[in-house]
C-alpha positions as CSV (number, residue, x, y, z in Angstrom):
1,M,73.0,-51.4,214.6
2,K,69.2,-51.2,214.3
3,S,68.1,-49.4,211.1
4,H,64.5,-48.8,212.2
5,R,62.2,-48.5,215.2
6,W,60.3,-51.6,216.5
7,F,56.9,-50.3,215.2
8,T,58.1,-49.7,211.6
9,P,57.1,-53.1,210.2
10,W,53.7,-52.8,211.9
11,A,53.2,-49.3,210.4
12,L,54.0,-50.7,207.0
13,V,51.5,-53.5,207.2
14,L,48.8,-51.5,209.1
15,P,47.0,-50.2,206.0
16,A,46.8,-53.7,204.5
17,L,45.5,-55.1,207.8
18,I,42.8,-52.4,208.1
19,W,41.8,-53.0,204.5
20,L,41.6,-56.8,205.2
21,F,39.6,-56.3,208.4
22,V,37.1,-53.8,206.9
23,F,36.5,-55.4,203.5
24,S,37.0,-59.1,204.3
25,I,37.0,-60.2,208.0
26,W,34.3,-57.9,209.3
27,P,31.8,-58.6,206.4
28,T,32.3,-62.3,206.9
29,L,31.7,-62.2,210.7
30,N,28.7,-59.9,210.1
31,T,27.2,-62.3,207.5
32,I,27.5,-65.2,210.0
33,R,25.8,-63.0,212.7
34,L,23.0,-61.9,210.3
35,S,22.3,-65.5,209.2
36,F,20.9,-66.2,212.7
37,T,18.5,-63.2,212.6
38,N,15.6,-61.9,210.6
39,T,17.2,-58.5,209.9
40,K,15.8,-56.3,207.2
41,P,17.7,-53.8,205.1
42,L,16.3,-50.9,207.1
43,G,17.6,-52.3,210.3
44,G,16.2,-54.1,213.4
45,G,15.8,-57.9,213.5
46,D,15.8,-60.5,216.2
47,F,17.7,-63.7,216.9
48,V,15.9,-66.6,215.3
49,G,18.4,-69.4,215.9
50,F,18.8,-71.9,213.0
51,R,15.4,-71.1,211.4
52,N,16.9,-69.6,208.3
53,F,19.0,-72.8,207.8
54,V,16.0,-75.0,208.3
55,D,14.1,-73.0,205.7
56,L,16.8,-73.6,203.2
57,F,15.8,-77.3,203.0
58,K,12.2,-76.2,202.0
59,D,13.3,-73.7,199.4
60,E,12.6,-75.2,196.0
61,Q,14.4,-72.4,194.1
62,L,17.6,-73.2,196.1
63,G,17.5,-76.7,194.7
64,Y,17.3,-75.3,191.1
65,A,20.1,-72.9,191.9
66,L,22.4,-75.5,193.2
67,L,21.7,-77.8,190.3
68,N,22.4,-75.0,187.8
69,S,25.6,-74.1,189.6
70,A,26.7,-77.7,189.6
71,I,26.0,-78.1,185.9
72,Y,27.8,-74.8,185.2
73,M,30.9,-76.0,187.0
74,V,30.9,-79.5,185.4
75,V,30.7,-78.1,181.9
76,C,32.9,-75.1,182.3
77,L,35.7,-76.9,184.2
78,P,37.1,-79.1,181.3
79,L,36.3,-76.5,178.6
80,L,38.0,-73.6,180.4
81,T,40.9,-75.7,181.7
82,I,41.9,-77.5,178.5
83,G,40.7,-75.0,175.8
84,P,42.8,-72.1,176.9
85,L,45.9,-74.3,177.2
86,L,45.5,-75.5,173.6
87,I,45.0,-71.9,172.4
88,A,48.0,-70.7,174.4
89,I,50.2,-73.4,172.8
90,L,48.8,-72.4,169.3
91,I,49.4,-68.7,169.6
92,Q,53.0,-69.3,170.6
93,K,53.6,-70.6,167.1
94,K,54.9,-68.2,164.5
95,L,52.1,-68.6,162.0
96,P,50.7,-66.1,159.4
97,G,48.0,-63.9,161.0
98,I,48.6,-65.2,164.5
99,T,48.5,-61.7,165.9
100,F,45.0,-61.3,164.7
101,F,43.9,-64.5,166.6
102,R,45.8,-63.4,169.7
103,T,43.8,-60.2,169.7
104,A,40.5,-61.9,168.8
105,F,40.8,-64.4,171.7
106,Y,41.6,-61.7,174.3
107,T,39.1,-59.1,173.2
108,P,36.1,-60.7,175.1
109,V,38.1,-60.4,178.3
110,I,38.2,-56.6,178.2
111,A,34.7,-56.2,177.0
112,S,32.1,-55.2,179.5
113,A,30.0,-58.2,180.8
114,V,26.8,-56.1,180.2
115,V,27.8,-55.3,176.6
116,V,28.7,-58.9,175.9
117,G,25.5,-60.1,177.5
118,L,23.4,-57.7,175.4
119,M,25.3,-58.9,172.2
120,W,24.4,-62.5,173.0
121,T,20.8,-61.6,173.8
122,W,20.6,-60.0,170.3
123,L,22.2,-63.1,168.8
124,L,20.0,-65.6,170.6
125,D,16.7,-63.8,170.5
126,D,13.7,-65.5,168.6
127,R,14.3,-62.9,165.8
128,G,18.1,-62.8,166.4
129,L,20.9,-63.6,164.0
130,I,21.3,-67.3,164.8
131,N,17.6,-68.1,164.5
132,N,17.3,-66.1,161.3
133,M,20.3,-67.8,159.7
134,A,19.2,-71.3,160.8
135,S,15.7,-70.6,159.4
136,S,17.0,-69.2,156.1
137,L,19.2,-72.3,155.6
138,G,16.2,-74.5,156.3
139,F,17.6,-76.1,159.5
140,I,14.7,-75.2,161.7
141,Q,11.0,-74.5,161.1
142,G,10.5,-72.2,164.0
143,P,12.8,-70.2,166.3
144,L,14.7,-72.0,168.9
145,P,13.8,-70.7,172.4
146,F,17.4,-69.9,173.5
147,L,16.2,-67.3,176.0
148,T,12.9,-68.9,177.2
149,D,13.6,-72.6,177.6
150,R,15.2,-73.5,180.9
151,W,18.0,-75.7,179.6
152,L,18.7,-73.7,176.5
153,V,19.1,-70.5,178.6
154,L,21.5,-72.3,181.0
155,F,23.7,-73.7,178.2
156,S,23.6,-70.3,176.4
157,A,24.9,-68.7,179.5
158,I,27.6,-71.4,179.8
159,S,28.6,-70.8,176.2
160,L,28.9,-67.1,177.0
161,T,31.1,-67.8,180.0
162,V,33.3,-70.1,178.0
163,W,33.7,-67.6,175.2
164,K,34.5,-64.8,177.5
165,G,36.9,-66.8,179.7
166,L,39.1,-68.4,177.0
167,G,41.3,-65.3,176.6
168,Y,41.6,-64.7,180.4
169,Y,42.9,-68.2,181.2
170,M,44.9,-68.3,178.0
171,I,47.1,-65.4,179.3
172,I,47.8,-67.4,182.5
173,Y,48.9,-70.4,180.4
174,V,51.0,-68.3,178.1
175,S,52.9,-66.9,181.1
176,A,53.4,-70.5,182.5
177,L,54.5,-71.9,179.2
178,G,57.3,-69.3,179.1
179,N,58.8,-71.0,182.2
180,V,58.8,-74.5,180.8
181,P,62.6,-75.3,180.2
182,K,63.3,-75.4,176.5
183,E,66.2,-77.9,177.3
184,L,63.6,-80.5,178.2
185,H,61.8,-80.2,174.9
186,E,65.1,-80.2,173.0
187,A,66.4,-83.3,174.8
188,A,63.1,-85.1,174.2
189,A,63.2,-84.1,170.5
190,V,66.8,-85.5,170.2
191,D,65.5,-88.8,171.7
192,G,62.9,-88.9,169.0
193,A,59.8,-88.0,171.0
194,S,57.0,-86.7,168.8
195,V,55.2,-83.4,169.4
196,V,52.3,-85.2,171.1
197,R,54.5,-87.2,173.3
198,R,56.5,-84.1,174.3
199,F,53.2,-82.4,175.2
200,F,52.1,-85.2,177.6
201,N,55.6,-85.9,179.0
202,V,57.1,-82.5,179.2
203,T,54.6,-79.7,178.9
204,L,51.7,-81.1,181.0
205,P,53.9,-82.1,184.0
206,S,55.6,-78.7,183.9
207,L,52.2,-76.9,184.0
208,R,50.6,-79.1,186.7
209,N,50.4,-76.4,189.3
210,T,49.1,-73.9,186.8
211,I,46.4,-76.3,185.6
212,V,45.3,-76.8,189.2
213,L,45.2,-73.0,189.7
214,V,43.1,-72.5,186.6
215,S,40.8,-75.4,187.6
216,I,40.2,-73.8,191.0
217,L,39.6,-70.4,189.5
218,V,37.1,-71.8,186.9
219,S,35.3,-73.9,189.6
220,V,34.9,-70.9,191.9
221,S,33.8,-68.6,189.1
222,A,31.3,-71.1,187.8
223,L,29.7,-71.6,191.2
224,R,29.5,-67.9,191.7
225,V,28.1,-67.1,188.2
226,F,25.7,-64.1,188.1
227,S,26.1,-61.6,185.2
228,E,25.5,-64.1,182.4
229,L,22.3,-65.6,183.8
230,Y,21.1,-62.2,185.1
231,I,21.4,-60.5,181.7
232,L,20.2,-63.4,179.5
233,T,17.1,-63.9,181.6
234,G,16.4,-60.2,182.1
235,S,17.0,-60.5,185.9
236,K,14.0,-62.9,186.2
237,G,16.0,-66.2,186.4
238,G,14.3,-67.8,183.3
239,P,11.0,-69.6,183.3
240,G,9.7,-69.9,186.8
241,G,13.0,-68.7,188.2
242,Q,14.5,-72.1,187.3
243,D,17.6,-70.6,185.8
244,M,18.8,-68.7,188.8
245,S,22.2,-69.2,190.3
246,V,22.8,-69.1,194.1
247,V,24.2,-65.6,193.8
248,M,21.1,-64.4,191.9
249,L,19.0,-66.0,194.7
250,I,21.0,-64.1,197.3
251,Q,20.6,-60.9,195.4
252,Q,16.8,-61.5,195.0
253,Y,16.3,-62.1,198.8
254,A,18.5,-59.2,199.9
255,R,17.3,-56.4,197.6
256,G,14.6,-53.8,198.3
257,F,13.4,-52.2,201.5
258,Y,11.7,-55.4,202.6
259,G,14.5,-57.9,201.7
260,D,15.4,-60.7,204.1
261,L,19.0,-60.1,205.0
262,G,19.0,-63.0,207.5
263,Y,17.9,-65.6,204.9
264,A,20.2,-64.1,202.3
265,S,23.1,-64.4,204.7
266,A,22.3,-68.0,205.3
267,L,22.4,-68.6,201.6
268,S,25.8,-66.8,201.4
269,I,27.2,-69.3,204.0
270,V,25.8,-72.2,201.9
271,L,27.5,-70.7,198.8
272,F,30.8,-70.4,200.7
273,V,30.6,-74.1,201.7
274,V,29.7,-75.2,198.2
275,T,32.5,-73.1,196.7
276,I,35.2,-74.3,199.0
277,V,34.5,-78.1,198.5
278,P,35.8,-78.4,194.9
279,M,38.7,-76.2,195.7
280,L,39.8,-78.5,198.5
281,V,39.3,-81.6,196.3
282,L,41.5,-80.2,193.5
283,V,44.2,-79.2,196.0
284,R,44.2,-82.7,197.5
285,I,44.4,-84.3,194.1
286,N,47.4,-82.1,193.2
287,R,49.1,-82.9,196.5
288,K,48.7,-86.6,195.9
289,A,50.1,-86.2,192.4
290,N,53.1,-84.3,193.7
291,D,53.8,-87.0,196.3
292,Q,53.8,-89.8,193.8
């Protein structure tokens, strides 16, 4: 006997489908449409073909932004994939004061990005805590330009991202470690395997899918970085705008009454392509490892 009408399943998923269409599918289709126009925020605009995409190759700031995003991902990927795993293993141990360290590692996650950025700006300023301490100890003769030198700004932002992300990815690893069968560790210990050997032969293989997931999340987040660079550079993108990320560049072109939504949309498509490439590579690597 049928317990429901034919449309009941559709009625249940309809709110989710509407949400998906309004906030995901329609904005994506509209972005693709806008990338072939010269639309302004106040409306209007004409079809310009591939002109926005051709202009991308002449945009010097896009080159800087892509380089910054690539460096961001290359540095953050190993630090935020391996670091949280080691911390997750550490905080599982019953050590004196370990509760304090658990709280300390997770606190940056719940802190506002703006507040954290302002704290780091205060620390890294020419008259900030780090420069004053280094100068007092005689390590430096003058202040290090953490917030005005192109590369120091970039690596300061990377440090901020790593510091803030350790706790977040640590929680994912803690959850995954709870699913690693204890029997495997016990059997390996009985066979005489050391702690290090059990880590490489039992823990790591059991966490392979989680490590791939974290790697993908870190890569995507690094390529889409915005808050850290925006706050540390005061929204100007560092000296000459050389510390902008692709997202900052999109925001710069799209904002204001005279913004160029067409060009900003073309940049968004470039960001989508750049973001999806490392994700596909990591998934392929994981699939090959599972097949072996």
